[in-house]
C-alpha positions as CSV (number, residue, x, y, z in Angstrom):
1,M,14.3,2.0,22.2
2,A,12.1,-1.0,21.2
3,R,11.6,-1.3,17.5
4,T,8.4,-2.4,15.8
5,G,8.3,-5.2,13.2
6,P,7.3,-5.4,9.6
7,L,3.6,-5.6,10.4
8,H,3.9,-2.1,11.7
9,W,4.6,-0.8,8.2
10,V,1.4,-2.5,6.9
11,G,-0.5,-0.4,9.3
12,V,1.4,2.7,8.2
13,L,0.6,2.0,4.6
14,F,-3.1,1.7,5.5
15,L,-2.9,5.1,7.1
16,L,-1.3,6.6,3.9
17,A,-3.9,4.9,1.7
18,A,-6.7,6.3,3.9
19,T,-5.2,9.7,3.6
20,I,-5.2,9.5,-0.2
21,L,-8.8,8.3,-0.3
22,L,-10.0,11.0,2.0
23,L,-8.2,13.5,-0.2
24,I,-10.1,12.2,-3.2
25,T,-13.4,12.8,-1.3
26,T,-12.2,16.3,-0.3
27,I,-11.3,17.4,-3.9
28,S,-14.7,16.2,-5.3
29,A,-16.8,18.7,-7.2
30,P,-16.5,21.5,-7.7
31,V,-12.7,21.1,-7.3
32,I,-12.6,18.2,-9.8
33,N,-15.8,18.3,-11.8
34,D,-16.4,14.6,-12.4
35,I,-15.7,13.3,-8.9
36,G,-18.8,13.4,-6.8
37,I,-20.1,12.0,-3.5
38,L,-23.6,11.8,-5.1
39,K,-24.2,11.9,-8.9
40,V,-27.5,12.5,-10.6
41,T,-28.0,11.5,-14.3
42,L,-30.5,13.9,-15.7
43,T,-33.4,13.0,-18.0
44,N,-31.9,14.9,-21.0
45,S,-29.0,12.5,-21.1
46,S,-28.5,11.1,-24.6
47,N,-25.8,9.7,-26.9
48,L,-24.7,13.2,-27.7
49,R,-25.1,14.7,-24.2
50,H,-24.4,13.0,-20.9
51,S,-25.8,15.6,-18.6
52,S,-25.5,15.0,-14.9
53,V,-25.0,16.7,-11.6
54,T,-22.2,15.9,-9.2
55,F,-22.4,16.9,-5.6
56,G,-19.1,17.2,-3.7
57,T,-17.6,18.5,-0.5
58,F,-17.7,22.2,-1.3
59,G,-20.3,22.5,-4.0
60,H,-21.6,21.0,-7.2
61,C,-21.1,20.8,-10.9
62,V,-23.5,20.3,-13.8
63,L,-21.7,18.3,-16.4
64,D,-22.1,18.4,-20.2
65,V,-24.7,21.3,-20.3
66,A,-26.2,22.7,-23.5
67,P,-25.3,23.1,-26.3
68,A,-24.6,19.5,-27.0
69,S,-21.6,20.1,-29.2
70,S,-19.7,22.2,-26.7
71,D,-19.3,19.6,-23.9
72,Q,-19.0,22.3,-21.2
73,D,-19.5,22.1,-17.5
74,Y,-20.9,24.5,-15.0
75,C,-19.6,24.5,-11.4
76,S,-20.5,26.5,-8.4
77,S,-18.0,28.4,-6.3
78,K,-16.2,26.6,-3.5
79,H,-17.6,27.2,-0.1
80,I,-18.6,25.5,3.1
81,G,-22.3,24.6,3.0
82,Y,-24.6,24.8,0.0
83,Q,-28.2,23.8,-0.9
84,P,-28.4,20.5,-2.8
85,A,-32.2,20.3,-2.4
86,S,-32.8,23.7,-4.0
87,I,-30.3,22.9,-6.7
88,M,-32.1,19.7,-7.8
89,A,-35.5,21.5,-7.5
90,D,-34.2,24.2,-9.9
91,I,-32.5,21.8,-12.3
92,D,-34.9,18.9,-12.4
93,G,-38.1,20.1,-10.7
94,T,-37.5,17.6,-7.8
95,G,-40.0,18.2,-5.0
96,F,-38.7,18.5,-1.4
97,G,-40.5,19.0,1.8
98,L,-39.4,21.9,4.0
99,V,-37.9,19.5,6.6
100,S,-36.0,17.5,4.1
101,S,-34.7,20.5,2.3
102,D,-33.6,22.3,5.5
103,S,-32.0,19.1,6.8
104,A,-30.0,18.4,3.7
105,D,-28.9,22.1,3.4
106,G,-27.8,22.2,7.1
107,L,-25.8,18.9,6.9
108,T,-23.6,20.2,4.1
109,R,-21.8,22.4,6.5
110,A,-20.5,19.4,8.4
111,M,-18.7,18.2,5.3
112,I,-15.8,20.4,6.3
113,L,-14.9,17.3,8.4
114,H,-13.6,15.7,5.1
115,P,-10.5,17.8,4.9
116,I,-10.0,17.8,8.6
117,A,-10.1,14.0,8.8
118,C,-7.7,13.9,5.8
119,G,-5.2,16.2,7.5
120,I,-5.4,14.3,10.8
121,A,-4.9,11.0,9.0
122,F,-1.8,12.4,7.3
123,I,-0.4,13.5,10.6
124,A,-1.0,10.0,12.0
125,F,0.9,8.5,9.0
126,L,3.8,10.8,9.6
127,V,4.0,10.2,13.3
128,S,3.7,6.4,12.8
129,C,6.7,6.5,10.5
130,G,8.9,7.0,13.5
131,A,8.5,3.2,14.0
132,G,9.4,3.4,17.7
133,V,7.0,2.4,20.5
134,F,6.2,6.0,21.4
135,G,5.7,6.9,17.7
136,S,3.4,3.9,17.2
137,L,1.3,4.7,20.3
138,L,0.9,8.4,19.4
139,G,0.2,7.5,15.7
140,A,-2.4,5.0,16.7
141,V,-4.2,7.6,19.0
142,I,-4.2,10.2,16.2
143,A,-5.4,7.6,13.7
144,L,-8.3,6.7,16.0
145,I,-9.3,10.4,16.1
146,A,-9.2,10.5,12.3
147,W,-11.3,7.3,12.2
148,I,-13.9,8.8,14.5
149,L,-14.2,12.0,12.4
150,T,-14.4,9.9,9.2
151,L,-17.1,7.7,10.7
152,V,-19.1,10.8,11.7
153,V,-18.8,12.6,8.4
154,M,-19.6,9.3,6.5
155,A,-22.8,8.9,8.5
156,I,-23.6,12.6,7.6
157,D,-22.9,12.0,3.9
158,F,-25.2,9.0,3.8
159,S,-27.9,10.9,5.7
160,L,-27.6,14.1,3.6
161,F,-27.3,12.5,0.2
162,G,-29.7,9.8,1.1
163,I,-32.4,12.4,1.3
164,I,-31.5,13.8,-2.1
165,K,-31.2,10.3,-3.7
166,N,-34.5,9.1,-2.4
167,H,-36.4,12.2,-3.6
168,V,-34.8,12.2,-7.0
169,N,-35.4,8.5,-7.7
170,K,-39.0,8.6,-6.5
171,D,-40.3,11.8,-8.0
172,G,-41.0,10.2,-11.4
173,S,-38.9,12.7,-13.4
174,G,-36.7,10.0,-14.9
175,S,-33.5,11.2,-13.4
176,H,-31.4,8.7,-11.5
177,A,-29.3,9.5,-8.4
178,Y,-26.6,7.2,-7.0
179,Y,-23.6,7.3,-4.6
180,S,-20.5,8.1,-6.5
181,V,-16.7,7.8,-6.1
182,G,-16.4,10.2,-3.2
183,M,-18.7,8.2,-1.0
184,W,-17.0,4.9,-1.5
185,T,-13.5,6.4,-1.0
186,C,-14.7,7.8,2.3
187,L,-16.1,4.4,3.3
188,V,-12.9,2.5,2.4
189,A,-10.8,5.2,4.1
190,M,-12.8,4.6,7.3
191,V,-12.1,0.9,7.2
192,L,-8.4,1.4,6.5
193,L,-8.1,4.0,9.3
194,F,-9.5,1.5,11.8
195,L,-7.3,-1.4,10.6
196,G,-4.2,0.9,10.4
197,A,-4.8,2.2,14.0
198,F,-5.3,-1.3,15.3
199,I,-2.2,-2.7,13.6
200,V,0.0,0.2,14.7
201,L,-1.3,-0.1,18.3
202,F,-0.9,-3.8,18.3
203,T,2.8,-3.6,17.1
204,C,3.4,-0.9,19.7
205,F,2.4,-3.3,22.6
206,S,4.1,-6.2,20.9
207,A,7.4,-4.3,20.6
208,R,7.1,-3.3,24.2
209,R,6.5,-6.8,25.4
210,A,9.4,-8.1,23.3
211,K,11.7,-5.6,24.8
212,R,10.7,-6.6,28.3
213,N,11.2,-10.3,27.5
214,T,14.7,-9.6,26.0
215,T,15.6,-7.5,29.1
216,Y,14.5,-10.2,31.4
217,K,16.4,-12.9,29.5
218,N,19.6,-10.8,29.5
219,E,19.3,-10.2,33.3
220,T,18.7,-13.9,33.9
221,T,21.7,-14.9,31.8
222,Y,23.9,-12.4,33.4
223,A,22.9,-13.5,36.9
224,N,23.4,-17.2,36.1
225,S,26.8,-16.5,34.5
226,G,27.9,-14.5,37.6
227,N,26.9,-17.3,40.0
228,G,28.7,-19.9,37.9
229,V,32.0,-18.0,38.0
230,A,31.7,-17.4,41.8
231,N,31.0,-21.1,42.4
232,T,34.0,-22.1,40.2
233,R,36.4,-19.8,42.1
234,R,35.1,-21.0,45.5
235,R,35.7,-24.6,44.5
236,R,39.2,-23.9,43.3
237,R,40.1,-22.0,46.5
238,F,39.3,-25.0,48.6
239,G,41.2,-27.4,46.3
240,I,38.3,-29.4,45.2
241,F,39.6,-29.3,41.6
């Protein structure tokens, strides 16, 4: 079996790093309160209270709610799909049109692709660890599937939370919305998945080509060696030497 070179393991490490980054996005609020894909700093933020809303894959959290001395958070239950437009309308009075609200609410259901992409990226990492040509090829194919899913869900994230971000920042309430950790980990994971898949696939074909070259050289050397011995024996038989 042809073996891949050291470059292969760089691609494998990229796949592992992408898996970890996608996991961070997956466990955003309400799993881990302070990790969000979108974060909104509310107008009642002060030196004593840093109230904000974090929107994640499976829900949201309101951080540092009243009273100021308690430093307590409120998080929604974990479920597929929620209503970020309605949440901001209730918390901060942000106005949303019917189309914007329905679009944002509907797109949250597609965020189930975060854990799916994370799981497929992890499978690609495990398969690629085989380091053989077949393992590299299969790992690269699986990594490309994970990359496509990550690309799709990242586009959905920017579309969904872009709607919320624009409305919050333009409604004049004083609250400020911005993309948070979960968005950037998803973006970097997408890049690493592409690079990892490309490197693993490249090393697969490189190892295959190296194996063919080695086999060809061995066959050529063997053939030349056999002809040399035959010619030497023929010359000795006729008394040339």
